[in-house]
C-alpha positions as a printed Julia matrix, in Angstrom:
159×3 Matrix{Float64}:
  3.6    -6.4   23.64
  3.51   -6.85  19.6
  0.64   -8.17  17.67
  1.79  -10.98  15.04
  0.67   -9.47  11.78
  1.84  -11.96   8.19
  3.49   -9.0    5.79
  0.84   -9.94   3.31
 -1.81   -9.12   5.44
 -0.06   -6.07   6.61
  0.82   -5.11   2.48
 -3.7    -5.83   1.11
 -4.28   -2.77   4.6
 -1.53   -0.66   3.23
 -3.38   -0.76  -0.2
  0.38   -1.23  -1.52
 -0.88   -4.3   -3.64
 -3.99   -6.46  -4.69
 -5.3    -9.61  -3.49
 -3.47  -11.03  -7.13
 -0.35   -9.74  -6.47
 -0.33  -11.23  -3.26
 -1.04  -15.03  -3.87
  1.08  -14.99  -7.45
  4.06  -12.95  -4.89
  3.66  -15.83  -2.5
  3.71  -19.03  -4.41
  6.63  -16.73  -5.77
  8.6   -16.65  -3.23
  8.25  -19.6   -2.39
  9.49  -20.83  -5.25
 13.33  -19.31  -5.39
 13.22  -19.66  -1.28
 12.68  -16.08   0.12
 10.56  -14.29   3.03
  7.84  -12.5    0.42
  8.99   -8.71   1.45
 12.73   -9.77   0.49
 11.02  -10.88  -3.37
  8.85   -7.87  -3.62
 11.04   -5.61  -3.28
 13.76   -8.16  -5.26
 10.81   -7.71  -8.27
 10.17   -3.96  -7.44
  6.85   -3.72  -6.94
  7.94   -1.77  -3.56
 10.95   -0.08  -2.15
 12.21   -2.21   1.44
 11.16    1.74   2.98
  7.48    1.05   1.46
  7.68   -2.12   3.6
  9.37   -0.86   6.53
  6.28    2.12   6.55
  3.69    0.57   5.99
  5.12   -2.39   8.9
  5.62    0.48  10.9
  2.77    2.23  10.89
  0.28   -1.02  11.14
  2.27   -2.79  14.55
  2.85    1.18  15.26
  6.2     0.43  16.26
  8.78    3.5   15.58
 10.62    4.03  12.41
 14.68    3.92  12.87
 15.32    7.32  11.78
 19.64    8.16  12.75
 18.85   11.84  14.3
 17.31   10.0   17.63
 20.2     7.81  18.11
 24.02    8.77  18.22
 26.37    5.8   18.08
 26.84    4.8   22.3
 30.43    2.51  22.16
 29.0     1.08  25.53
 25.63   -0.65  23.62
 28.63   -3.04  21.48
 28.99   -4.48  25.24
 25.62   -5.42  25.06
 26.07   -7.63  23.22
 28.36   -9.3   21.21
 29.33   -8.58  17.0
 28.85  -12.44  16.0
 25.02  -11.91  18.22
 24.6    -8.73  16.16
 25.91   -9.77  12.84
 23.86  -13.62  12.99
 20.02  -11.77  15.08
 20.93   -8.76  12.68
 19.93   -6.62  15.7
 21.34   -3.13  17.31
 21.64   -1.9   20.59
 20.74    1.97  20.21
 19.32    3.24  23.56
 19.73    1.7   26.87
 16.39    3.69  29.69
 17.34    1.92  33.04
 16.49   -2.08  32.6
 14.55   -1.32  28.59
 16.89   -1.73  26.04
 16.0    -0.02  22.42
 17.13   -2.24  19.13
 16.73   -1.26  16.04
 15.4    -4.43  14.13
 14.57   -6.1   10.67
 11.8    -7.93  11.53
 10.26   -6.64  15.57
  7.71   -9.36  14.82
 10.08  -12.01  15.54
  9.1   -13.16  18.8
 12.24  -15.16  18.4
 15.05  -12.55  17.86
 13.16  -10.49  21.45
 13.53  -13.63  23.44
 17.02  -14.53  22.32
 18.18  -10.8   22.72
 16.1   -10.8   26.59
 17.81  -13.83  27.55
 21.91  -12.65  26.67
 20.66   -8.78  27.46
 18.29   -9.01  30.74
 16.62   -6.06  29.59
 13.45   -6.15  28.53
 13.8    -5.64  24.85
 11.86   -2.42  22.46
 12.11   -3.17  18.84
 12.4     0.0   16.44
 11.86   -0.46  12.67
 15.32   -0.5   10.04
 15.8    -1.61   6.24
 18.98   -4.01   5.89
 21.18   -1.76   4.18
 20.64    0.82   7.85
 21.5    -3.08  10.21
 24.33   -3.62   8.19
 25.43    0.44   8.49
 24.57    0.75  12.73
 26.8    -3.01  13.21
 29.92   -1.05  11.31
 29.01    2.41  13.19
 29.05    0.79  16.58
 30.93   -2.47  16.1
 33.7    -0.75  14.49
 33.62    2.85  16.99
 34.21    0.19  19.78
 37.41   -1.04  17.99
 36.07   -4.19  16.57
 37.46   -4.74  13.54
 34.42   -6.65  11.47
 36.11  -10.0    9.42
 36.66   -8.46   5.04
 33.86  -10.45   3.82
 31.1    -9.27   6.26
 32.08   -5.97   4.31
 29.6    -4.44   1.23
 30.2    -2.56  -1.0
 28.34    0.67  -1.46
 25.5     1.21  -2.79
 25.31    2.32  -5.94
 22.24    5.06  -7.29
């Protein structure tokens, strides 16, 4: 079972931010209607990978690594494209009644419960970035012959 910890607490324990920064970031994030992690990355204080690494370590949840999971077209039938896009989750691997899924917030019990109810599998979350989720959705569902709507395709990230 995943122990629910707030992101700010995890970032403090990981010494990525100070108490003063956390208070400032929380107030600013609330003012702009953003979640804390999204605000911090948009402000450029931390990048998404730093946050994912901290969450992975603190929560003892595996981090998505592309080399460990190949796209399995059969998994697209377990979770419809619209559900995957809406919940921002992607099935990665099935082992018996256990379904490993990639998601950005492995502490979101509502999403985990929804996936378990829709698939009738026990769910094992793997944490990943939003960009990885987008790429996984494209890879899995396009490989399965399902075309994503053009408005859901993002341009490549410029470096």
